[in-house]
C-alpha positions as CSV (number, residue, x, y, z in Angstrom):
1,M,35.3,-82.9,5.2
2,A,32.3,-85.3,5.5
3,K,30.3,-81.9,6.9
4,P,29.1,-80.4,3.8
5,P,27.7,-84.0,2.2
6,A,25.6,-84.6,5.6
7,T,24.4,-80.8,5.2
8,G,23.2,-81.5,1.3
9,T,21.7,-84.5,2.4
10,K,20.1,-83.0,5.3
11,S,18.9,-80.3,2.9
12,S,17.6,-83.2,0.4
13,K,15.4,-84.7,3.2
14,K,13.7,-81.5,4.2
15,S,13.1,-80.4,0.4
16,E,11.7,-84.5,0.0
17,K,9.6,-84.1,3.0
18,S,8.1,-81.1,1.9
19,S,7.6,-82.3,-1.6
20,E,5.6,-85.2,0.2
21,E,3.5,-83.0,1.9
22,S,2.6,-80.5,-0.8
23,S,1.6,-83.8,-3.1
24,Y,-0.5,-85.3,0.1
25,R,-2.2,-81.7,0.8
26,W,-3.1,-81.6,-3.1
27,L,-4.5,-84.9,-3.2
28,V,-6.8,-84.6,-0.1
29,F,-8.1,-81.4,-1.8
30,S,-8.6,-83.0,-5.0
31,I,-11.0,-85.8,-3.0
32,V,-12.7,-82.8,-1.4
33,L,-13.1,-81.1,-4.5
34,A,-14.5,-84.3,-6.3
35,L,-17.1,-84.5,-3.5
36,T,-18.1,-80.8,-3.6
37,I,-18.7,-81.5,-7.3
38,A,-20.7,-84.7,-6.8
39,T,-22.8,-83.4,-3.9
40,R,-23.7,-80.0,-4.9
41,F,-24.9,-80.8,-8.9
42,Y,-26.8,-83.8,-7.9
43,K,-30.6,-83.1,-8.6
44,V,-29.5,-79.3,-9.0
45,T,-32.2,-78.9,-11.6
46,E,-34.7,-80.6,-9.1
47,P,-37.7,-80.0,-8.6
48,D,-38.8,-78.4,-11.2
49,H,-40.8,-75.8,-10.0
50,V,-40.2,-72.6,-8.2
51,C,-38.9,-72.7,-4.6
52,W,-38.6,-70.4,-1.8
53,D,-37.5,-67.0,-2.5
54,E,-36.7,-67.8,-6.3
55,T,-40.1,-66.1,-6.5
56,H,-38.4,-63.2,-5.8
57,F,-34.6,-63.5,-7.3
58,G,-35.7,-65.2,-10.5
59,K,-38.6,-62.7,-11.2
60,M,-35.7,-59.7,-10.8
61,G,-33.2,-62.0,-12.9
62,S,-35.9,-61.7,-15.3
63,W,-36.9,-57.9,-15.0
64,Y,-32.9,-57.4,-15.6
65,I,-33.1,-59.2,-18.5
66,N,-36.3,-57.1,-19.6
67,R,-34.5,-53.8,-18.1
68,T,-37.4,-53.0,-16.0
69,F,-37.2,-50.9,-13.2
70,F,-38.0,-52.5,-9.6
71,F,-37.7,-51.7,-5.9
72,D,-35.6,-54.1,-3.8
73,V,-34.1,-53.8,-0.2
74,H,-30.5,-55.5,-1.4
75,P,-27.8,-53.7,-3.6
76,P,-27.9,-54.8,-7.2
77,L,-24.9,-57.1,-8.0
78,G,-26.4,-60.4,-6.9
79,K,-29.8,-60.1,-9.0
80,M,-27.7,-58.5,-12.0
81,L,-25.2,-61.4,-12.0
82,I,-28.2,-63.9,-11.8
83,G,-29.9,-62.2,-14.9
84,L,-26.6,-62.6,-16.5
85,S,-26.6,-66.0,-15.8
86,G,-30.0,-66.7,-17.3
87,L,-29.5,-64.8,-20.8
88,L,-26.1,-66.7,-21.4
89,T,-28.1,-69.6,-20.8
90,G,-31.1,-68.9,-22.9
91,Y,-33.5,-67.9,-20.7
92,N,-35.4,-64.9,-22.0
93,G,-36.7,-63.5,-19.0
94,T,-40.6,-63.8,-19.9
95,Y,-41.4,-66.6,-16.7
96,P,-43.5,-64.7,-14.2
97,F,-42.5,-66.9,-11.2
98,E,-45.2,-65.7,-9.2
99,K,-44.8,-68.2,-6.4
100,P,-43.7,-71.1,-5.0
101,G,-44.7,-74.6,-6.3
102,D,-45.4,-73.1,-10.4
103,K,-44.1,-75.3,-12.6
104,Y,-41.3,-74.1,-14.9
105,N,-42.7,-76.3,-17.8
106,G,-39.9,-76.1,-20.3
107,T,-38.4,-72.8,-19.0
108,K,-34.7,-72.4,-19.2
109,Y,-34.0,-72.0,-15.6
110,E,-31.1,-74.3,-15.2
111,G,-29.0,-72.1,-16.2
112,M,-29.5,-69.8,-13.3
113,R,-29.5,-72.5,-10.9
114,I,-26.2,-74.2,-12.0
115,F,-24.5,-70.8,-11.9
116,C,-25.6,-70.3,-8.0
117,T,-24.8,-73.6,-7.3
118,T,-20.9,-73.7,-8.8
119,L,-20.5,-70.1,-6.6
120,G,-21.7,-71.8,-3.5
121,A,-19.7,-75.3,-4.1
122,L,-16.4,-73.1,-4.4
123,I,-16.9,-72.4,-0.8
124,I,-15.7,-75.4,0.3
125,P,-12.4,-75.6,-1.6
126,M,-11.7,-72.1,-0.4
127,S,-12.5,-73.1,3.5
128,Y,-9.9,-75.7,2.7
129,D,-7.4,-73.2,1.3
130,I,-8.2,-70.8,4.0
131,V,-7.6,-72.8,7.1
132,Y,-4.6,-74.7,5.1
133,D,-2.9,-71.0,4.8
134,L,-3.9,-70.8,8.8
135,T,-2.5,-73.5,10.2
136,R,0.0,-75.1,7.6
137,S,-2.4,-78.3,8.4
138,V,-3.9,-80.8,5.8
139,Q,-6.2,-82.3,9.1
140,A,-7.6,-79.2,9.9
141,A,-8.1,-78.2,6.3
142,V,-9.8,-81.4,5.7
143,I,-12.3,-81.1,9.1
144,A,-12.9,-77.6,7.9
145,S,-13.9,-78.1,4.6
146,S,-15.8,-81.4,5.2
147,Y,-18.0,-79.3,7.9
148,I,-19.5,-77.5,5.0
149,L,-19.3,-80.1,2.6
150,F,-21.2,-82.1,4.5
151,D,-24.0,-79.9,6.1
152,V,-27.7,-80.5,4.2
153,G,-28.5,-77.0,5.2
154,M,-25.2,-75.4,3.4
155,L,-26.2,-78.0,0.4
156,T,-29.9,-76.8,0.4
157,L,-29.1,-73.1,0.5
158,N,-26.5,-73.2,-2.4
159,Q,-28.7,-75.4,-4.9
160,Y,-31.2,-72.3,-6.0
161,I,-31.6,-69.2,-7.4
162,L,-31.0,-67.1,-4.6
163,L,-28.4,-64.4,-3.4
164,D,-27.4,-66.5,-0.3
165,P,-24.8,-68.8,-2.8
166,L,-23.5,-65.6,-4.1
167,L,-23.0,-63.7,-0.5
168,L,-21.4,-66.9,1.0
169,F,-18.8,-66.9,-1.7
170,F,-18.1,-63.8,-2.1
171,M,-17.8,-63.0,1.7
172,T,-15.5,-66.5,1.9
173,A,-13.3,-65.0,-1.1
174,S,-12.9,-61.7,0.9
175,T,-11.6,-64.2,3.5
176,L,-9.0,-66.0,1.6
177,G,-7.9,-62.8,-0.1
178,M,-7.2,-61.8,3.2
179,V,-5.1,-64.9,4.4
180,K,-3.3,-64.7,0.9
181,V,-2.2,-61.1,1.7
182,T,-1.2,-61.5,5.0
183,K,1.1,-65.0,3.9
184,H,2.7,-63.2,1.5
185,T,3.8,-60.3,3.6
186,E,4.8,-62.5,6.2
187,N,7.1,-64.3,3.6
188,G,8.8,-61.2,2.7
189,N,6.7,-61.1,-0.8
190,S,5.1,-57.7,-0.3
191,F,5.1,-55.5,-3.6
192,T,5.6,-58.6,-5.6
193,V,3.1,-59.0,-8.6
194,K,1.2,-61.9,-6.5
195,W,0.9,-59.6,-3.4
196,W,-0.7,-56.8,-5.5
197,L,-3.0,-59.2,-7.6
198,W,-4.6,-60.9,-4.2
199,L,-4.9,-57.4,-2.7
200,V,-6.8,-56.2,-6.0
201,F,-9.1,-59.7,-5.7
202,T,-9.7,-58.9,-2.0
203,G,-11.0,-55.5,-2.6
204,T,-13.2,-56.9,-5.8
205,M,-14.5,-59.7,-3.6
206,L,-15.3,-57.0,-0.6
207,A,-16.9,-54.9,-2.9
208,S,-19.0,-57.6,-4.5
209,T,-20.2,-59.1,-0.9
210,I,-21.7,-55.4,0.1
211,S,-22.7,-55.1,-3.7
212,V,-25.2,-58.4,-2.9
213,K,-26.4,-57.8,0.6
214,F,-25.6,-55.1,3.0
215,V,-24.6,-57.9,5.3
216,G,-21.5,-58.0,3.6
217,L,-20.3,-54.6,5.5
218,F,-19.4,-57.3,8.4
219,V,-16.8,-59.1,6.4
220,V,-15.5,-55.6,5.3
221,L,-15.2,-55.1,9.1
222,L,-13.1,-58.5,9.6
223,V,-11.0,-57.9,6.7
224,G,-10.3,-54.1,8.1
225,L,-9.4,-55.1,11.4
226,H,-7.2,-58.0,10.1
227,T,-5.3,-55.4,7.8
228,I,-4.7,-52.7,11.0
229,N,-3.1,-56.0,12.8
230,D,-1.2,-56.8,9.8
231,L,0.1,-53.1,9.2
232,W,0.8,-53.2,13.2
233,N,3.0,-56.2,12.8
234,V,5.0,-54.8,9.6
235,L,5.5,-51.7,11.8
236,S,7.0,-53.7,14.8
237,D,9.4,-55.3,12.3
238,L,12.7,-53.4,13.2
239,S,14.6,-54.7,10.5
240,L,12.4,-52.6,7.7
241,P,12.4,-48.8,7.3
242,V,9.1,-47.1,8.7
243,M,8.9,-45.7,5.1
244,H,7.8,-49.5,4.2
245,T,4.9,-49.4,6.7
246,V,3.7,-45.8,4.8
247,K,4.2,-47.8,1.8
248,Q,1.9,-50.6,2.8
249,L,-0.7,-48.5,4.3
250,I,-1.0,-46.4,0.8
251,A,-1.3,-49.9,-1.2
252,R,-3.9,-51.5,1.0
253,A,-5.9,-48.0,1.4
254,I,-6.0,-48.1,-2.7
255,T,-7.1,-51.6,-3.2
256,L,-9.0,-52.3,0.0
257,I,-10.5,-48.8,0.3
258,L,-10.8,-46.8,-3.0
259,W,-10.9,-49.8,-5.6
260,P,-14.0,-51.2,-3.8
261,I,-15.6,-47.9,-3.5
262,F,-15.0,-47.7,-7.4
263,L,-16.6,-51.0,-7.7
264,Y,-19.5,-50.3,-5.8
265,L,-20.4,-47.3,-7.6
266,L,-19.5,-48.9,-10.7
267,F,-22.3,-51.6,-10.0
268,F,-24.8,-49.2,-9.3
269,Y,-24.3,-47.4,-12.5
270,I,-24.3,-50.3,-14.4
271,H,-27.8,-51.4,-12.2
272,L,-29.5,-47.8,-12.9
273,A,-28.5,-47.9,-17.0
274,V,-29.6,-51.3,-17.3
275,L,-33.3,-50.9,-15.5
276,N,-34.3,-47.8,-17.5
277,R,-38.0,-49.1,-18.3
278,S,-40.8,-48.4,-15.9
279,G,-42.1,-51.1,-13.7
280,N,-43.9,-51.5,-10.5
281,G,-40.8,-50.3,-8.1
282,D,-41.2,-46.7,-9.5
283,G,-43.5,-45.0,-7.2
284,F,-41.0,-46.1,-4.3
285,Y,-38.9,-43.5,-5.7
286,S,-39.3,-39.2,-6.0
287,S,-40.8,-37.9,-9.3
288,A,-37.7,-36.6,-10.6
289,F,-36.2,-40.2,-10.2
290,Q,-39.1,-41.5,-11.9
291,S,-38.7,-39.2,-14.9
292,Q,-35.6,-41.0,-16.2
293,L,-37.4,-44.1,-17.0
294,I,-38.7,-45.1,-20.0
295,G,-42.4,-45.5,-20.1
296,N,-43.2,-43.8,-16.7
297,S,-45.9,-41.0,-16.7
298,L,-42.9,-39.0,-16.4
299,H,-40.5,-40.0,-18.7
300,N,-40.1,-37.1,-21.6
301,A,-43.2,-35.7,-20.5
302,S,-44.9,-32.5,-21.1
303,M,-47.0,-31.0,-18.2
304,P,-48.1,-27.8,-17.0
305,R,-45.7,-26.2,-14.7
306,K,-48.2,-24.6,-12.2
307,M,-50.7,-26.4,-10.5
308,A,-54.6,-24.7,-11.0
309,Y,-57.8,-24.9,-9.8
310,G,-59.4,-27.9,-11.9
311,A,-56.5,-29.5,-12.2
312,V,-56.3,-33.6,-11.9
313,V,-53.1,-34.4,-9.8
314,T,-51.0,-37.4,-7.8
315,I,-50.2,-36.2,-4.7
316,K,-46.5,-38.0,-3.6
317,N,-45.3,-38.0,-0.1
318,H,-41.7,-36.3,0.0
319,K,-40.2,-38.8,2.3
320,T,-37.6,-41.4,0.8
321,G,-39.9,-44.0,-0.2
322,G,-43.2,-42.2,0.1
323,G,-46.3,-43.2,-1.6
324,Y,-48.9,-41.5,-3.4
325,L,-52.0,-40.1,-1.2
326,H,-54.8,-42.9,-2.3
327,S,-58.2,-43.9,-1.6
328,H,-60.6,-46.9,-2.8
329,F,-64.2,-47.7,-1.8
330,H,-63.7,-49.5,1.4
331,L,-64.4,-48.1,4.7
332,Y,-62.5,-48.2,7.9
333,P,-63.6,-51.3,10.0
334,K,-66.0,-51.0,13.0
335,G,-64.0,-49.8,16.0
336,V,-61.7,-47.9,14.1
337,G,-62.6,-44.2,14.0
338,A,-65.5,-43.0,12.0
339,R,-66.8,-45.8,9.2
340,Q,-65.9,-43.6,6.6
341,Q,-63.9,-44.3,3.5
342,Q,-60.3,-45.0,3.8
343,I,-57.2,-42.6,2.9
344,T,-53.7,-44.3,2.7
345,T,-50.9,-44.0,0.7
346,Y,-50.0,-46.6,-1.8
347,T,-46.3,-47.1,-3.8
348,H,-47.7,-48.2,-7.0
349,K,-49.2,-46.1,-9.7
350,D,-53.0,-46.4,-9.7
351,D,-56.3,-44.4,-10.9
352,N,-57.2,-44.4,-7.0
353,N,-54.2,-41.9,-6.6
354,R,-56.0,-39.1,-8.5
355,W,-57.5,-36.1,-6.8
356,L,-59.3,-32.6,-8.3
357,V,-57.9,-29.8,-7.0
358,K,-61.0,-27.3,-5.9
359,P,-61.5,-23.8,-4.2
360,Y,-63.0,-24.3,-0.7
361,N,-66.2,-22.7,-1.2
362,K,-67.2,-23.4,-5.0
363,D,-66.3,-25.4,-7.9
364,P,-63.4,-24.8,-10.3
365,A,-64.1,-22.0,-12.8
366,Q,-64.8,-23.1,-16.4
367,D,-63.6,-19.8,-18.1
368,T,-60.8,-18.7,-16.2
369,V,-57.5,-20.4,-15.0
370,Q,-56.2,-19.4,-11.6
371,I,-52.8,-20.8,-10.1
372,V,-53.0,-22.4,-6.6
373,K,-50.4,-20.5,-4.3
374,H,-49.0,-20.5,-0.7
375,G,-51.9,-20.0,1.4
376,D,-54.7,-21.2,0.0
377,L,-57.9,-22.9,1.4
378,I,-58.7,-25.7,-0.9
379,R,-60.3,-29.0,-0.9
380,L,-59.3,-32.2,-2.6
381,E,-61.5,-34.4,-4.2
382,H,-61.0,-38.3,-5.0
383,V,-61.8,-38.6,-8.5
384,Q,-62.6,-42.1,-8.4
385,T,-65.3,-41.9,-5.4
386,R,-65.9,-38.3,-5.8
387,R,-65.5,-38.0,-2.0
388,N,-63.2,-35.2,-0.4
389,L,-59.8,-35.5,1.6
390,H,-61.4,-35.4,5.2
391,A,-60.2,-35.3,8.8
392,H,-61.9,-34.6,12.4
393,R,-61.0,-35.4,15.6
394,E,-61.4,-39.2,15.7
395,V,-58.1,-41.1,16.9
396,A,-56.0,-42.5,13.9
397,P,-56.1,-46.1,13.2
398,L,-52.7,-46.7,14.1
399,T,-51.1,-43.7,15.4
400,K,-52.8,-42.8,18.5
401,K,-51.8,-39.1,19.0
402,H,-52.9,-38.1,15.2
403,F,-56.3,-37.5,13.9
404,Q,-58.1,-39.6,11.6
405,V,-58.0,-38.8,7.9
406,T,-61.3,-40.3,5.7
407,G,-62.9,-39.7,2.4
408,Y,-65.8,-37.8,2.8
409,G,-69.1,-36.7,1.2
410,E,-71.0,-37.3,-1.9
411,N,-70.4,-35.9,-5.4
412,G,-67.8,-33.7,-4.0
413,T,-70.3,-32.2,-1.5
414,G,-68.7,-32.7,1.8
415,D,-68.6,-30.2,5.1
416,A,-66.1,-27.6,6.5
417,N,-63.8,-30.8,7.8
418,D,-62.7,-31.0,4.0
419,I,-61.0,-27.7,4.0
420,W,-57.1,-27.7,3.9
421,K,-54.6,-25.1,3.8
422,I,-51.5,-25.5,1.3
423,M,-48.5,-24.0,2.6
424,L,-45.1,-24.5,0.6
425,A,-41.8,-25.1,2.1
426,N,-40.0,-21.7,3.0
427,G,-43.0,-20.1,1.1
428,K,-44.2,-16.6,0.8
429,D,-47.0,-14.9,-0.3
430,G,-48.0,-15.1,-3.7
431,D,-45.8,-17.9,-4.5
432,E,-47.1,-20.5,-6.8
433,V,-47.6,-24.3,-6.6
434,E,-45.4,-25.9,-9.2
435,T,-45.4,-29.3,-10.4
436,V,-42.5,-31.9,-8.8
437,T,-40.1,-29.1,-7.7
438,S,-42.7,-27.4,-4.9
439,K,-42.8,-29.4,-1.4
440,F,-45.5,-28.5,0.7
441,T,-47.9,-29.5,3.7
442,L,-51.5,-29.6,3.7
443,V,-52.7,-27.9,7.4
444,H,-56.3,-28.7,8.1
445,Y,-57.8,-25.3,8.7
446,L,-60.1,-26.6,11.6
447,Q,-58.4,-29.2,13.5
448,S,-54.7,-27.4,12.7
449,C,-53.0,-30.8,12.0
450,A,-50.9,-31.7,9.3
451,L,-51.7,-34.6,6.5
452,V,-48.8,-37.3,7.2
453,A,-48.0,-40.4,5.9
454,S,-46.8,-41.8,9.1
455,G,-44.8,-44.9,7.1
456,K,-46.8,-47.6,9.5
457,Q,-48.6,-50.6,7.5
458,L,-52.2,-50.8,7.9
459,P,-53.4,-54.5,8.7
460,K,-54.8,-56.6,5.8
461,W,-58.5,-54.7,6.2
462,G,-56.6,-51.7,4.7
463,F,-54.6,-54.1,2.2
464,E,-51.4,-53.6,4.0
465,Q,-50.9,-49.7,2.4
466,Q,-49.2,-47.2,4.6
467,E,-51.3,-45.2,7.3
468,V,-52.2,-41.5,6.3
469,S,-53.1,-39.3,9.5
470,C,-53.5,-35.7,10.5
471,N,-50.7,-34.5,13.0
472,P,-51.3,-31.8,15.6
473,N,-47.7,-31.4,15.3
474,I,-47.5,-29.5,12.0
475,R,-43.8,-29.8,11.6
476,D,-43.8,-33.4,11.0
477,K,-41.1,-34.1,8.7
478,N,-43.5,-36.7,7.3
479,A,-45.7,-34.0,6.3
480,Y,-44.4,-32.9,3.1
481,W,-45.4,-33.8,-0.2
482,N,-45.3,-32.7,-4.0
483,I,-47.3,-32.8,-6.9
484,E,-46.1,-35.2,-9.6
485,D,-48.5,-35.9,-12.5
486,N,-50.1,-32.6,-13.2
487,I,-53.5,-32.9,-15.8
488,F,-54.8,-29.4,-16.8
489,E,-55.3,-28.7,-20.5
490,K,-55.8,-24.9,-20.3
491,L,-52.1,-24.6,-19.4
492,P,-48.9,-24.9,-21.7
493,N,-46.9,-27.9,-20.8
494,V,-43.4,-28.2,-20.0
495,S,-40.8,-31.0,-20.8
496,F,-39.6,-32.8,-17.4
497,Q,-36.0,-33.1,-18.3
498,L,-35.5,-30.2,-16.6
499,Y,-35.9,-32.1,-13.4
500,A,-33.8,-34.9,-14.4
501,P,-31.4,-36.0,-11.7
502,G,-27.6,-37.0,-12.1
503,F,-26.0,-40.2,-11.2
504,F,-25.0,-39.5,-7.9
505,S,-28.6,-38.2,-6.5
506,R,-30.1,-41.3,-7.8
507,F,-27.1,-43.1,-6.4
508,L,-28.1,-41.6,-2.9
509,E,-31.7,-42.0,-3.4
510,S,-31.3,-45.7,-3.8
511,H,-29.9,-46.0,-0.7
512,A,-32.3,-43.8,1.2
513,V,-34.9,-46.1,0.1
514,M,-33.1,-49.3,0.3
515,F,-32.3,-48.3,3.9
516,Q,-36.1,-47.4,4.7
517,G,-37.0,-50.7,3.2
518,N,-35.0,-52.6,5.2
519,A,-35.8,-51.3,8.3
520,G,-39.7,-51.2,7.6
521,L,-39.1,-55.3,6.9
522,K,-41.7,-56.7,9.5
523,P,-43.5,-59.9,10.0
524,K,-46.4,-60.4,7.8
525,E,-49.4,-62.0,9.8
526,G,-49.1,-66.0,9.9
527,E,-45.1,-65.6,8.7
528,V,-42.8,-68.1,10.3
529,T,-39.8,-66.4,11.5
530,S,-36.8,-66.9,14.0
531,R,-34.8,-65.5,16.4
532,P,-31.0,-65.6,16.7
533,W,-30.9,-67.4,20.0
534,Q,-32.3,-70.2,17.9
535,W,-30.3,-70.6,14.9
536,P,-27.2,-72.1,16.2
537,I,-28.9,-74.8,18.2
538,N,-30.6,-75.7,14.7
539,Y,-34.0,-74.9,16.2
540,R,-36.3,-74.5,13.4
541,G,-35.7,-75.0,9.7
542,Q,-37.5,-73.5,6.4
543,F,-39.5,-75.1,4.2
544,F,-38.1,-74.5,0.5
545,S,-40.9,-76.7,-1.4
546,G,-43.8,-78.0,-0.2
547,N,-46.4,-80.6,-2.1
548,S,-45.4,-84.1,-3.0
549,Y,-41.6,-83.1,-3.3
550,R,-40.5,-81.5,-0.2
551,V,-37.4,-79.6,0.6
552,Y,-36.4,-77.9,4.2
553,L,-33.8,-76.0,5.1
554,L,-32.1,-77.4,8.3
555,G,-28.5,-78.1,9.2
556,N,-26.9,-81.3,9.9
557,P,-27.4,-81.4,13.8
558,I,-24.2,-83.6,14.5
559,I,-22.3,-80.8,12.5
560,W,-24.5,-77.6,14.1
561,W,-24.0,-79.1,17.7
562,S,-20.5,-80.2,17.4
563,N,-19.5,-76.6,15.9
564,L,-20.9,-75.4,19.2
565,V,-18.7,-77.7,21.3
566,F,-15.3,-76.7,19.7
567,L,-16.7,-72.9,19.9
568,G,-16.8,-73.6,23.4
569,L,-13.4,-75.2,23.4
570,F,-12.1,-72.4,21.6
571,L,-13.0,-70.0,24.1
572,I,-11.6,-72.1,27.4
573,T,-8.2,-72.8,25.1
574,F,-7.7,-69.2,24.3
575,L,-8.5,-68.3,28.1
576,I,-5.5,-71.1,29.4
577,Q,-3.3,-69.5,26.5
578,A,-3.7,-65.8,27.9
579,I,-3.2,-67.0,31.0
580,R,0.0,-69.1,30.2
581,I,1.1,-66.1,28.0
582,Q,0.7,-63.4,31.1
583,R,2.3,-65.5,33.4
584,G,5.5,-65.4,31.6
585,Y,5.0,-69.8,30.8
586,I,6.5,-70.4,27.2
587,D,6.3,-73.9,26.0
588,Q,9.4,-73.7,23.8
589,S,8.5,-77.0,22.0
590,D,5.4,-76.0,20.2
591,S,4.9,-72.4,21.2
592,R,4.9,-71.3,17.6
593,T,2.5,-74.1,16.3
594,N,0.3,-72.8,19.4
595,W,0.6,-69.6,18.6
596,R,-0.6,-70.1,14.8
597,S,-3.4,-72.4,15.7
598,I,-4.8,-69.8,18.4
599,N,-4.3,-66.3,15.9
600,A,-5.8,-68.6,13.4
601,G,-8.9,-69.3,15.4
602,A,-9.0,-65.6,16.9
603,W,-9.8,-64.6,13.4
604,L,-12.2,-67.2,12.5
605,F,-14.1,-66.8,15.9
606,A,-14.3,-63.0,15.2
607,G,-15.5,-63.7,11.7
608,W,-18.3,-65.7,13.5
609,L,-19.4,-63.2,16.3
610,L,-19.0,-60.3,13.6
611,H,-21.8,-62.2,11.2
612,Y,-23.8,-63.4,14.3
613,L,-24.1,-60.6,17.3
614,P,-25.3,-57.7,15.1
615,F,-28.2,-59.8,14.3
616,W,-29.5,-59.4,18.3
617,A,-29.6,-55.5,17.6
618,M,-31.8,-55.6,14.4
619,G,-35.5,-54.9,14.8
620,R,-36.3,-56.2,11.2
621,V,-37.6,-59.5,10.4
622,L,-35.1,-62.3,10.8
623,Y,-35.0,-66.0,9.1
624,F,-32.8,-69.1,9.6
625,H,-30.8,-68.9,6.8
626,H,-29.2,-65.4,7.9
627,Y,-27.2,-67.6,10.1
628,F,-25.3,-69.3,7.5
629,P,-22.3,-67.0,6.7
630,A,-21.6,-67.0,10.8
631,L,-21.6,-70.7,10.1
632,I,-18.7,-71.0,7.7
633,Y,-16.6,-69.2,10.0
634,N,-17.7,-71.4,13.0
635,S,-17.0,-74.5,10.5
636,M,-13.4,-73.4,10.0
637,L,-12.9,-72.8,13.4
638,T,-14.2,-76.5,14.2
639,G,-11.1,-77.7,11.6
640,I,-8.7,-75.6,13.3
641,M,-9.8,-76.7,17.1
642,F,-9.9,-80.4,16.0
643,D,-6.3,-80.2,14.9
644,Y,-5.4,-78.4,18.0
645,I,-6.9,-80.9,20.0
646,M,-5.4,-84.1,17.7
647,K,-2.1,-82.8,17.9
648,R,-1.6,-83.1,21.6
649,L,-2.9,-87.2,21.7
650,P,0.0,-89.3,22.6
651,F,-0.5,-92.0,19.9
652,A,-0.2,-91.3,16.4
653,W,-2.7,-94.7,15.8
654,L,-5.4,-92.7,17.9
655,K,-5.3,-89.6,15.9
656,H,-5.7,-91.6,13.0
657,V,-9.1,-93.9,14.6
658,L,-10.5,-90.5,15.8
659,L,-9.8,-88.7,12.1
660,G,-11.2,-91.3,10.6
661,A,-14.2,-91.7,12.9
662,T,-15.2,-88.1,12.8
663,I,-15.2,-88.0,8.7
664,S,-17.1,-91.7,8.6
665,I,-19.7,-89.4,11.1
666,L,-20.1,-86.5,9.0
667,V,-20.4,-88.7,5.9
668,Y,-23.1,-91.2,7.8
669,S,-24.8,-88.2,9.1
670,F,-25.1,-86.3,5.7
671,K,-26.2,-89.8,4.1
672,L,-29.2,-89.5,6.8
673,F,-30.2,-86.2,6.8
674,S,-29.8,-85.5,2.7
675,P,-33.4,-86.3,1.8
676,L,-34.2,-82.9,3.6
677,A,-32.0,-81.1,0.7
678,Y,-32.6,-83.6,-2.3
679,G,-36.2,-84.0,-1.7
680,M,-38.5,-85.9,0.2
681,H,-41.2,-88.0,-1.3
682,D,-42.8,-89.9,1.2
683,G,-45.1,-88.2,4.0
684,P,-44.3,-85.6,7.2
685,A,-41.8,-87.1,9.6
686,T,-44.7,-86.9,11.9
687,E,-46.3,-90.1,10.6
688,P,-44.9,-93.4,12.0
689,N,-44.6,-94.8,8.6
690,S,-42.5,-92.3,7.4
691,T,-38.9,-92.6,6.3
692,M,-37.8,-89.7,8.0
693,H,-40.0,-90.6,11.1
694,S,-36.5,-91.5,13.0
695,L,-34.8,-88.4,12.3
696,L,-37.4,-86.0,13.9
697,W,-34.9,-85.2,16.8
698,M,-36.5,-82.1,18.0
699,K,-40.1,-81.2,17.9
700,T,-39.9,-78.0,16.3
701,W,-38.3,-79.7,13.1
702,E,-41.2,-79.2,10.8
703,F,-40.3,-81.9,7.9
C-alpha cells in the first residue's frame, strides 16, 4: 500500500528537479543576454565616420532608397535590408559614402548600424540555445556563447554597416531551426504546429542566408546533410510505418527546398522591381537588360533598327558582364607592343565608347543610306580621338598568344590594318546588322584574327580596364559583340520595348554577371589580403578605421587559440569513441550522454569544415573576415568539448573552479583587447609608450 505514494513522491521530485534546471537555464540565459546587449551596443555609433566596407554597403543601401541600379557580386537581400533599415530610421539616401574616414556630419547612419548590430548580437543567444538543445547542458551552452560573446573580432565585425552581421545571423538561425526540428522529431512531435513552424523558419533562414552571400550555400549543405540523417533515423524506427517517412520527406522537400527557392526568387523580384533607375552598374548587363532601366539611354529609346554607314554606335561585348569597346588619348607604355593609342573595354557608359562606322575604302556617303551587311569590310573610327580601330602582329599586352589592338591614324585616315570584316553569328550573304539583336564578330582583314575582350584587367597604366586583343582563333567565345546605341538621323527609329526581357531572363543574367564578377575578384596592387591557413591562428587582422580613432579587426587570441585546442581534442575523442564502438565496448553508465555530446560535436565540426575548407579551393581574393562563419561553429564545438571533459573530472569543486576560471579568463582577455573594437586613441602598439604595446603578441599584428 506504500508503493503508490512512493511513486508519486519520486515523480514529484523529478518534476521539481526539472523545474529547477529550467529556471537555472533561463537565469543563465538572461545573464548572457544582458552581457550581449551591454557589449554589442556600447559605442555602436562610434566612430562617427565611414569604416572599412561601409563605403560599399552604405552606398548600396542609399541606392536602394533612391532606386538606382548598381552591380555587386553578392545577392541582394542584405543590401535591401540595410537600405530599408536606413529608410525607416530617417536616412534619406543622399550621403555619398565615398571613402573610409569620411565624417558622417549629421547623416542619420545610426539606424543602419544599430540594425546590423542587433542581428549580429542575436547570434549569441541563438548559439546558447543551439548548444543547450544539442547537449541538454547549461555549462556547454554558457561556454559556447561566452566564446562568441567575449571575442573582440566578432564584436568588431558586428558593429558596422556590413553584410557580415546579416550573413552570420541568418546562418546561425538556420542552424537553430535545424536543431529545433530534430528535437521535435525525436520527441515524437512531428506534424505539430511547432514542428511545422520550425521547418518553415529553417527554410526561410536558409533562403535568407544564401540571398545575402553565396557562401550561404555552405549552411544549406549542412542542413541538407542533417535532414538526410534525420530521415534515415525516422526510417530506422520500426514503430513507425514507412508512410510516415514518406510524409516527412514530402514535408521537408516543401519547406526546405521549394519554399527557399520561392523566397530566393521573390527577393530577386523585389530587387529588380525596386532598382528600376539607371546607375553606374548598367554596363555590366546586356543591352536588352538595360532597356528596362529608367534614365538609361535604351529605356523607351527610339533608335534605327538597322546599322548604316555613317552611324555613330557603341559596341558591347556580348559575353556576360562584357564592357563597351573603348578608347582614350593615352598610349600603351614603352615595352607594351607599339606605342599607339590604347583600346580597352569599359563597363560604364562614356563618350569614349562611341565609334563612327565607315566603309573600308571611303568616307560614308552623305546623300544615300547604305545598311551594313554580313561579310562587309568596314572601318571603325573613334569619335573622340579620330583614330581607327587597328590591329597588327605586335603581341597583346596580357594575352601573349594574341595580337595587339590599338587606335591608329590621324583624323580618320590610317592604313590597311584598320580594315575589319563584320560576320554575323549564323549569318548569310545579304543579312543586315541590327541594333541589339545582331551578334557578330569583327575579323581583321589582313591578320585573320577576331577582336576579343579577353576579360583580363590591365594594370594602372590602362586604368584597370579590360584588355582588348585580336585572337587568331576566330571562334573564341569572347569575340562576339552587339550594337547598343545607334545614332543615325536618316533612318526611322523603333521602340526598344520589343527587346525587353522578362523576369526570368533578367534573373538568370544577374546570376551570370555575379558569378563572373566573383571569379574576377583579384587582389589590387598594394592590397592586404590573406590566405585560409592564416585565419584560425589569428595571423593578421584588418583595419576598420585608421587615423586618431583606430579600430582593428582581430580575434581574441585566447579564444581563437583555445578553439584550435578543443578542435584537436574533439578529433581525438571522436576517434577513441569510434574505436570503442567498433570493438563492442559500451559504457552503460554514460553511453547516452557520450553519444549525445559526440554526435552534437560531429555536426558542429561538419559546420566548421563546410565553412572553412572550400576557401582553400577558391581563386578569388580572400580576406580575414571570411573565417568568422566557421569560427561560430568552432566556438560552439568548444563549449561541447569543455562540458564533455568537465563531466569526467572526479570532484564537483574542481569542475566549479575550472568553469569559473575559464569564464574569468575570457572576461579578462576581452577587457584587455576590447580597445581593438571600441577604438584606440593613442599611438601604434609598436611604440613602447603605447597602452597596447604589451598586447603585441605576434609581429604580424598591425594595430
